[in-house]
DSSP file (Angstrom, degrees, kcal/mol; ACC not computed):
  #  RESIDUE AA STRUCTURE BP1 BP2  ACC     N-H-->O    O-->H-N    N-H-->O    O-->H-N    TCO  KAPPA ALPHA  PHI   PSI    X-CA   Y-CA   Z-CA
    1    1 A R    >         0   0    0      0, 0.0     3,-1.4     0, 0.0     8,-0.0   0.000 360.0 360.0 360.0 -23.7   38.8  -60.9   28.3
    2    2 A A  T 3   +     0   0    0      1,-0.3     0, 0.0     0, 0.0     0, 0.0   0.820 360.0  53.2 -62.0 -32.9   39.7  -63.1   31.1
    3    3 A A  T 3  S+     0   0    0      2,-0.0    -1,-0.3     0, 0.0     2,-0.2   0.492  85.0 111.6 -84.0  -4.0   43.4  -61.8   30.9
    4    4 A L    <   -     0   0    0     -3,-1.4     2,-0.1     4,-0.1     0, 0.0  -0.450  62.1-136.3 -74.9 144.9   42.4  -58.2   31.1
    5    5 A T     >  -     0   0    0     -2,-0.2     4,-2.0     1,-0.1     5,-0.2  -0.436  31.0-100.3 -88.4 171.9   43.4  -56.2   34.1
    6    6 A D  H  > S+     0   0    0      1,-0.2     4,-2.1     2,-0.2     5,-0.1   0.883 124.7  52.6 -59.6 -38.9   41.0  -53.8   35.8
    7    7 A F  H  > S+     0   0    0      1,-0.2     4,-2.5     2,-0.2    -1,-0.2   0.885 108.2  51.0 -69.4 -38.0   42.7  -50.8   34.1
    8    8 A D  H  > S+     0   0    0      2,-0.2     4,-1.8     1,-0.2    -1,-0.2   0.869 109.6  49.1 -63.5 -35.0   42.3  -52.5   30.7
    9    9 A R  H  X S+     0   0    0     -4,-2.0     4,-1.9     2,-0.2    -2,-0.2   0.856 110.9  50.9 -73.2 -33.0   38.7  -53.1   31.3
   10   10 A F  H  X S+     0   0    0     -4,-2.1     4,-2.8    -5,-0.2     5,-0.2   0.943 110.4  49.4 -65.0 -45.7   38.3  -49.4   32.4
   11   11 A K  H  X S+     0   0    0     -4,-2.5     4,-2.2     1,-0.2    -2,-0.2   0.899 111.3  49.3 -62.0 -38.8   40.1  -48.3   29.2
   12   12 A L  H  X S+     0   0    0     -4,-1.8     4,-2.6     2,-0.2    -1,-0.2   0.891 111.7  49.1 -64.2 -41.6   37.7  -50.5   27.1
   13   13 A R  H  X S+     0   0    0     -4,-1.9     4,-2.1     1,-0.2    -2,-0.2   0.929 112.2  47.7 -73.7 -43.2   34.6  -49.1   28.9
   14   14 A K  H  X S+     0   0    0     -4,-2.8     4,-1.9     2,-0.2    -1,-0.2   0.889 110.6  51.1 -66.0 -34.9   35.7  -45.5   28.4
   15   15 A A  H  X S+     0   0    0     -4,-2.2     4,-2.7    -5,-0.2     5,-0.2   0.917 110.4  50.2 -64.7 -43.7   36.6  -46.0   24.7
   16   16 A R  H  X S+     0   0    0     -4,-2.6     4,-2.1     1,-0.2    -2,-0.2   0.879 108.6  51.4 -63.7 -33.7   33.1  -47.6   24.2
   17   17 A Q  H  X S+     0   0    0     -4,-2.1     4,-2.1     2,-0.2    -1,-0.2   0.884 110.0  50.2 -62.5 -41.1   31.5  -44.6   25.9
   18   18 A I  H  X S+     0   0    0     -4,-1.9     4,-2.1     2,-0.2    -2,-0.2   0.936 111.8  48.0 -62.1 -48.2   33.4  -42.2   23.6
   19   19 A R  H  X S+     0   0    0     -4,-2.7     4,-2.2     1,-0.2    -1,-0.2   0.859 112.0  48.5 -66.0 -34.1   32.3  -44.2   20.5
   20   20 A N  H  X S+     0   0    0     -4,-2.1     4,-2.4    -5,-0.2    -1,-0.2   0.887 110.5  51.5 -72.2 -34.1   28.7  -44.3   21.6
   21   21 A K  H  X S+     0   0    0     -4,-2.1     4,-1.8     2,-0.2    -2,-0.2   0.869 110.4  48.6 -70.5 -35.9   28.7  -40.6   22.3
   22   22 A L  H  X S+     0   0    0     -4,-2.1     4,-2.3     2,-0.2    -2,-0.2   0.925 112.6  49.0 -62.0 -50.7   30.1  -39.8   18.9
   23   23 A R  H  X S+     0   0    0     -4,-2.2     4,-2.0     1,-0.2    -2,-0.2   0.887 111.7  47.6 -59.2 -43.0   27.5  -42.1   17.3
   24   24 A T  H  X S+     0   0    0     -4,-2.4     4,-2.6     2,-0.2    -1,-0.2   0.886 108.8  54.5 -70.4 -38.1   24.6  -40.5   19.1
   25   25 A Q  H  X S+     0   0    0     -4,-1.8     4,-1.9     2,-0.2    -2,-0.2   0.941 110.3  47.2 -58.6 -48.2   25.8  -37.0   18.3
   26   26 A A  H  X S+     0   0    0     -4,-2.3     4,-2.0     1,-0.2    -2,-0.2   0.898 110.6  50.9 -61.7 -39.7   25.8  -37.9   14.6
   27   27 A F  H  X S+     0   0    0     -4,-2.0     4,-2.6     1,-0.2    -1,-0.2   0.885 108.2  52.6 -67.7 -40.8   22.4  -39.5   14.8
   28   28 A V  H  X S+     0   0    0     -4,-2.6     4,-2.1     2,-0.2    -1,-0.2   0.839 108.0  51.1 -60.8 -36.4   21.0  -36.4   16.5
   29   29 A V  H  X S+     0   0    0     -4,-1.9     4,-1.6     2,-0.2    -2,-0.2   0.917 112.6  46.5 -67.7 -46.0   22.4  -34.1   13.7
   30   30 A L  H  X S+     0   0    0     -4,-2.0     4,-2.2     2,-0.2    -2,-0.2   0.882 110.9  52.2 -59.6 -40.6   20.8  -36.4   11.1
   31   31 A K  H  X S+     0   0    0     -4,-2.6     4,-2.6     1,-0.2     5,-0.2   0.930 109.0  50.7 -58.7 -47.1   17.5  -36.4   13.0
   32   32 A R  H  X S+     0   0    0     -4,-2.1     4,-1.9     1,-0.2    -1,-0.2   0.843 108.2  51.2 -66.7 -30.8   17.5  -32.7   13.1
   33   33 A K  H  X S+     0   0    0     -4,-1.6     4,-2.1     2,-0.2    -1,-0.2   0.894 110.7  49.5 -68.9 -38.8   18.1  -32.4    9.4
   34   34 A V  H  X S+     0   0    0     -4,-2.2     4,-2.4     2,-0.2    -2,-0.2   0.923 111.7  48.1 -56.2 -49.7   15.3  -34.7    8.7
   35   35 A R  H  X S+     0   0    0     -4,-2.6     4,-1.8     1,-0.2    -1,-0.2   0.855 112.5  49.0 -65.2 -38.6   13.0  -32.8   11.0
   36   36 A K  H  X S+     0   0    0     -4,-1.9     4,-2.2    -5,-0.2    -1,-0.2   0.871 110.1  50.2 -68.5 -38.4   14.0  -29.5    9.4
   37   37 A A  H  X S+     0   0    0     -4,-2.1     4,-2.2     2,-0.2    -2,-0.2   0.886 110.8  49.9 -68.5 -40.7   13.5  -30.7    5.9
   38   38 A K  H  X S+     0   0    0     -4,-2.4     4,-2.2     2,-0.2    -2,-0.2   0.885 109.9  49.9 -64.1 -37.0   10.0  -32.0    6.8
   39   39 A S  H  X S+     0   0    0     -4,-1.8     4,-2.1     2,-0.2    -2,-0.2   0.905 112.3  48.1 -72.5 -40.6    9.0  -28.8    8.4
   40   40 A N  H  X S+     0   0    0     -4,-2.2     4,-1.8     2,-0.2    -2,-0.2   0.906 110.5  51.5 -62.5 -40.3   10.2  -26.8    5.3
   41   41 A K  H  X S+     0   0    0     -4,-2.2     4,-1.2     1,-0.2    -2,-0.2   0.920 111.4  47.9 -60.4 -46.8    8.3  -29.3    2.9
   42   42 A A  H  < S+     0   0    0     -4,-2.2     3,-0.3     1,-0.2    -1,-0.2   0.881 112.1  49.1 -72.2 -38.0    5.1  -28.7    5.0
   43   43 A A  H  < S+     0   0    0     -4,-2.1    -1,-0.2     1,-0.2    -2,-0.2   0.845 109.4  52.5 -68.9 -35.0    5.5  -24.9    4.9
   44   44 A K  H  < S+     0   0    0     -4,-1.8    -1,-0.2    -5,-0.2    -2,-0.2   0.753  86.4  98.7 -72.3 -30.8    6.1  -24.9    1.1
   45   45 A K  S  < S-     0   0    0     -4,-1.2     3,-0.1    -3,-0.3     2,-0.1  -0.410  76.4-127.6 -68.3 125.3    2.9  -26.8    0.3
   46   46 A P        -     0   0    0      0, 0.0     2,-0.1     0, 0.0    -1,-0.1  -0.387  33.6 -94.6 -69.0 155.7    0.1  -24.5   -0.8
   47   47 A A        -     0   0    0      1,-0.1     2,-0.3    -2,-0.1     0, 0.0  -0.429  39.7-116.6 -66.9 142.6   -3.2  -24.9    1.1
   48   48 A K              0   0    0      1,-0.1    -1,-0.1    -2,-0.1    -3,-0.0  -0.609 360.0 360.0 -78.7 140.7   -5.7  -27.2   -0.5
   49   49 A K              0   0    0     -2,-0.3    -1,-0.1     0, 0.0    -2,-0.0   0.445 360.0 360.0 -95.2 360.0   -9.0  -25.6   -1.6
């Protein structure tokens, strides 16, 4: 990394930001699916007597 120019470091930083954004978006989608599945499961359970 010592041989990198400022522009090379900038490109690396931007690439990292893009990767993190994609990863975060995928995580949010999965989290949303889990939350929806849990709410559906709770709604389907009959009330205990």
